[in-house]
C-alpha positions in Angstrom: 105.2 97.3 92.9 106.9 100.7 93.3 105.2 104.1 92.7 106.3 104.5 89.6 105.3 101.2 88.1 101.8 101.7 89.5 101.8 104.5 87.7 102.6 103.0 84.4 100.2 99.8 85.5 101.1 96.6 84.5 102.6 94.4 81.5 99.5 94.1 79.9 99.6 95.8 76.3 95.8 96.3 75.4 96.3 96.8 71.8 95.8 93.9 68.9 99.1 92.1 67.5 97.9 92.8 64.1 97.1 96.8 64.6 100.6 96.9 66.6 102.6 95.4 63.4 100.4 97.7 61.0 101.5 100.4 63.3 105.7 99.3 63.3 105.4 98.8 59.4 103.6 102.5 59.3 106.5 104.1 61.1 109.5 102.3 59.1 110.9 103.5 56.0 109.2 102.5 52.8 112.0 100.5 51.7 112.0 98.3 54.6 108.0 97.7 55.7 107.5 95.1 53.5 110.6 93.1 55.2 109.7 94.3 58.6 106.0 93.0 57.8 107.4 89.7 57.1 109.7 89.4 59.9 106.8 90.1 62.0 104.6 87.3 60.4 107.3 84.6 60.6 107.9 85.9 64.0 104.3 85.4 65.2 103.9 82.0 63.7 107.2 81.2 65.3 105.7 81.8 68.6 102.5 80.4 67.9 103.7 77.2 67.3 105.2 77.2 70.8 102.0 78.2 72.2 100.6 75.2 70.8 103.0 72.7 72.4 102.3 74.7 76.2 98.5 74.4 75.4 98.6 70.5 74.8 100.7 70.4 77.7 98.6 72.3 79.9 95.5 70.5 78.4 97.4 67.2 79.5 97.7 68.1 83.0 93.8 69.6 83.3 92.4 66.4 81.9 92.1 64.4 84.6 90.9 67.2 86.9 88.1 68.5 84.6 84.6 68.0 86.1 83.6 66.1 83.1 86.1 63.8 82.5 85.2 60.0 82.7 86.1 58.0 85.6 89.0 56.4 83.8 91.0 59.6 83.3 90.2 61.2 86.5 93.0 61.6 89.2 91.4 63.2 92.6 95.3 63.6 94.3 96.6 66.8 95.6 99.5 66.4 93.7 97.7 66.4 90.3 96.6 69.5 91.1 99.6 71.0 92.3 101.4 70.0 89.1 98.3 71.9 86.9 98.3 74.6 89.1 102.1 75.2 88.9 102.0 75.3 84.9 98.6 77.2 84.7 100.3 79.7 86.9 103.5 80.0 84.4 100.7 80.5 81.3 99.1 83.1 83.3 102.3 85.0 83.9 103.1 85.0 80.4 99.8 86.2 79.4 100.7 89.2 81.9 98.6 88.0 84.9 99.6 88.6 88.8 98.3 86.7 91.2 96.2 88.3 93.7 96.3 87.2 97.8 93.0 85.0 98.2 93.3 86.4 101.7 92.7 90.1 100.6 89.5 89.0 98.9 87.1 89.3 101.3 83.5 91.2 102.0 84.4 95.0 102.6 82.7 97.7 102.9 83.4 98.6 99.5 81.6 95.5 98.5 78.4 96.4 100.3 78.3 100.0 98.5 79.4 98.5 95.0 76.9 95.2 94.8 74.5 96.0 97.5 75.2 92.8 99.3 76.9 91.4 102.1 78.7 88.2 101.1 80.4 85.5 103.2 82.2 83.1 101.0 82.3 79.5 102.3 85.6 77.0 101.7 83.9 73.9 102.6 85.0 71.2 100.4 87.7 73.6 98.5 91.5 72.5 98.5 92.7 75.8 97.1 91.4 78.7 95.3 93.8 81.4 93.7 93.1 84.6 91.9 94.6 86.3 89.0 94.1 89.5 87.0 95.9 92.2 84.7 95.0 95.4 83.1 94.1 97.1 86.4 93.5 100.8 86.1 91.5 103.3 88.3 87.8 103.7 87.6 84.8 105.2 89.2 82.1 103.2 89.5 78.8 104.6 89.9 76.3 103.0 92.6 72.5 103.6 92.6 70.3 103.3 95.6 66.8 104.4 96.7 65.4 103.2 93.7 67.9 104.6 91.3 67.3 108.3 92.8 70.6 108.2 95.0 74.0 108.0 93.3 77.4 107.9 94.2 80.8 107.6 93.0 83.1 104.5 94.0 86.8 104.9 93.1 88.1 101.3 92.9 90.5 99.3 90.8 88.6 97.8 87.3 90.7 94.9 86.1 90.2 93.9 82.7 90.8 90.2 83.1 90.2 88.1 86.0 90.7 84.1 86.1 89.7 82.2 89.4 91.4 78.5 89.9 89.8 76.3 92.6 90.6 73.0 93.5 88.2 70.8 95.3 89.1 68.3 98.1 88.1 64.6 97.2 86.0 62.5 99.2 88.4 61.4 101.6 89.8 64.9 102.6 86.2 66.4 102.6 85.2 66.2 106.5 81.9 65.0 107.2 81.0 68.4 108.8 81.4 70.0 105.0 79.8 67.6 102.9 76.4 69.0 103.2 77.7 72.3 102.6 79.3 71.0 99.5 76.3 69.6 98.1 74.8 72.4 98.3 77.1 74.8 97.0 78.6 72.8 94.3 76.1 71.1 92.6 77.6 69.5 89.4 81.2 69.5 90.6 82.7 66.3 91.9 84.9 66.0 94.5 88.6 66.1 93.7 87.9 68.0 90.6 89.2 71.6 89.5 87.5 74.5 88.2 88.7 77.5 86.2 86.7 80.7 85.1 87.4 83.6 83.2 85.8 86.9 84.0 86.0 90.2 82.5 85.8 94.0 84.1 85.6 93.5 87.3 86.2 95.9 90.2 88.3 94.9 92.9 85.3 95.0 95.8 83.5 92.4 93.4 86.2 90.0 93.6 84.3 88.1 96.4 81.7 87.3 94.4 83.4 85.2 92.2 84.2 82.9 95.3 82.3 79.4 94.3 81.3 79.4 97.9 79.7 83.1 97.8 76.6 83.7 99.6 74.7 86.8 100.4 73.6 87.1 103.6 70.7 88.8 105.3 71.5 92.9 105.2 70.3 94.5 108.7 68.1 96.6 107.4 66.2 93.8 105.7 66.2 91.8 108.8 64.4 94.7 111.1 62.0 95.4 108.1 61.4 91.4 108.2 61.0 91.1 112.3 59.5 94.2 113.1 55.9 93.1 111.8 56.5 89.8 113.1 57.3 90.9 116.7 54.8 93.7 116.4 52.0 91.4 115.5 52.6 88.4 116.8 53.8 89.1 120.2 50.1 90.5 121.2 48.4 87.9 119.3 50.0 85.3 121.3 49.6 87.3 124.9 45.9 87.3 123.9 45.8 83.5 123.0 47.6 82.2 125.8 44.3 82.4 128.3 42.4 80.9 125.4 45.0 77.8 124.8 44.3 76.9 128.3 40.5 76.1 127.5 41.7 74.5 124.1 43.4 71.9 125.8 40.9 71.1 128.3 38.2 70.7 125.3 40.8 68.2 123.6 41.2 66.6 126.8 37.4 66.1 127.4 36.7 64.9 123.7 39.2 62.2 124.1 37.5 60.9 127.4 40.4 62.0 129.7 38.5 64.4 131.6 35.2 66.8 132.3 32.7 67.4 130.0 32.5 70.2 127.2 30.7 73.0 127.6 29.3 75.4 124.6 31.0 78.2 126.2 34.3 76.3 126.7 33.9 75.2 123.1 33.0 78.3 121.5 36.4 79.9 123.2 38.4 76.9 122.3 37.7 77.5 118.5 38.5 81.0 118.7 41.6 79.9 120.0 41.9 77.7 117.2 41.1 80.2 114.7 43.9 82.4 116.5 46.5 79.6 116.2 45.6 79.3 112.6 45.9 83.2 111.8 49.2 83.2 114.0 50.7 80.2 111.5 49.4 81.9 108.4 51.4 85.2 109.6 54.5 83.0 110.2 54.3 81.6 107.0 54.0 84.8 105.1 57.0 86.2 106.7 58.8 83.0 106.2 58.1 83.7 102.4 59.1 87.2 102.5 62.6 85.9 104.0 63.1 83.2 101.0 61.6 85.7 98.2 64.4 88.4 99.7 67.0 85.7 99.8 66.2 85.0 96.0 66.6 88.9 95.3 70.0 88.5 96.8 70.7 85.4 95.0 69.8 87.1 91.5 71.7 90.1 92.2 74.5 87.9 92.8 74.0 85.7 89.7 73.8 89.0 87.6 77.2 90.4 89.1 79.0 86.8 87.9 77.3 85.7 84.8 77.6 88.9 82.6 81.1 88.9 83.1 81.8 85.6 82.6 83.6 84.4 79.5 84.7 81.1 79.8 84.7 77.8 81.8 87.2 75.1 82.5 89.2 74.0 79.5 87.6 76.7 77.4 89.9 79.2 79.3 93.2 77.4 78.6 92.3 77.9 74.7 91.8 81.5 75.9 94.7 82.2 78.2 97.4 80.5 76.0 96.4 82.5 73.2 96.8 85.5 75.6 99.7 84.7 76.4 100.8 84.0 72.9 99.8 87.3 72.2 101.8 89.1 74.4 104.9 87.6 73.9 104.6 88.3 70.1 103.8 92.1 70.7 106.7 92.4 73.3 109.0 90.7 70.9 107.8 93.3 68.0 108.0 96.1 70.2 111.9 95.2 72.0 112.8 94.6 68.1 111.3 97.6 66.6 112.7 99.9 69.5 116.4 98.6 69.1 116.1 98.4 65.4 115.0 101.9 65.0 117.6 103.2 67.4 120.2 102.3 64.8 122.8 101.6 67.7 123.5 99.3 70.6 121.2 100.1 73.9 121.2 99.2 77.3 118.1 97.1 78.8 117.0 99.9 80.4 117.3 102.3 77.0 115.1 99.7 75.2 112.4 99.6 78.3 112.2 103.2 78.0 112.0 103.4 74.0 109.2 100.6 74.0 107.3 102.3 76.8 107.4 105.7 75.0 106.7 103.8 71.5 103.2 102.7 73.5 102.4 105.9 75.1 103.0 107.9 71.8 101.4 105.7 69.4 98.7 104.2 71.6 98.1 106.2 74.6 99.0 103.2 76.5 100.9 103.2 79.9 102.8 100.0 80.1 105.1 98.7 82.8 107.2 97.0 79.5 108.5 93.1 80.3 111.9 94.0 78.8 113.5 90.6 80.0 111.1 88.5 78.5 111.3 90.5 75.4 115.0 90.4 75.4 115.1 86.8 75.9 113.0 85.8 73.1 114.7 88.0 70.6 118.0 86.3 71.5 117.0 83.3 71.7 115.8 83.3 67.8 119.0 85.4 67.2 117.5 88.5 66.2 119.5 90.5 68.3 123.1 89.9 69.7 124.6 90.8 73.0 127.7 92.5 73.9 128.4 93.0 77.5 125.4 95.3 78.9 124.3 96.4 75.4 122.0 94.6 72.9 122.3 95.3 68.7 119.5 94.6 66.3 120.2 91.9 63.4 119.0 93.8 59.9 115.5 92.6 58.5 117.1 90.5 55.9 119.3 88.7 58.5 116.5 88.5 61.2 114.4 87.0 58.4 117.3 84.2 57.4 117.3 83.2 61.0 113.7 82.8 61.6 113.5 81.0 58.2 115.9 78.5 59.2 114.2 78.6 62.8 111.0 77.2 60.9 112.8 75.0 58.6 114.1 73.3 61.9 110.9 72.7 63.3 110.0 69.7 61.0 112.9 67.6 59.6 111.4 64.3 58.7 112.5 64.3 55.0 116.1 64.9 56.2 115.8 61.3 58.7 115.3 59.3 55.6 
């Protein structure tokens, strides 16, 4: 992305469709506001119908990959995942999502600063993982440490929406060494399935926490806090017990009739050694419980990071995303038509793009990299604009309504076939 486009942001128009339509009608002359409102409403209905067709096709591709699909409908092949992933990527692009290189989603120093976790994602059993995001904008995130006494501002890219697509290997593809890890990390997900997750307001350093195999590792500081007492206490105890252990073994041998006679002094020393071993065992168990408790704190922090940002999962994501794509399609078409119609003359593609971005900036304070090609393609297909060479002209609201009405009537023509 160029520096200019980076300043304008991505193509995501963060304003509701109804609010945009109301703003266009408000900015129109009084005698044209009603016609423009009808035009936008009918245009939205047509695009909604097209979105419904895409949604049904996408659900058909995902159904064999759904973790909850019955055995009769399952397809665990790589080809089934590839077909869905391609259609899913197109649906996301329509909703102004951009793909993020999965190699860049890794544990970084910023991740430790922001989440307080050192995370190592495991790819055991994963066929492919893809990340998509939209609405990226710089934001200062506050990180607290030392029981909230220390605060630090971390500059990060905050993404309004993040979608993660994960395809799992089937039984034949999963190596034996990966099966145990797969069973531990993917409980409830069958081999060969695909999961889709939608998250909201995720900072770029937190992307690694969305990995299905994300596992927090013990930080060096905590390792020292747990290991130092064990070493400081355990080693002297073991050194003092070592001479007594030989007596304990001798007493045991005499008890079982292997050799010698048990003296009272030896028996007392053996009991003391046994007590010392029990104390060491209790100490080791206590340190182990402390380690597990710290691990649970890490897991809870990771779960909290993910849980409160999760909006939808699997098939539910498809409805949200196709709806988001439809919303973006409508808003792009609304703005492009309005910018061209308001100009009152033919404009080049660059002029329409600049006018659309200026309208969003002035009316809604949004800096958007407007998707002019997609918008004009929809308008030209529906005959709302005409093209002559490198310029475009908008049809009048009355003519545009006539074209949209004809397109709507042509959707279902069963009575004409009788």
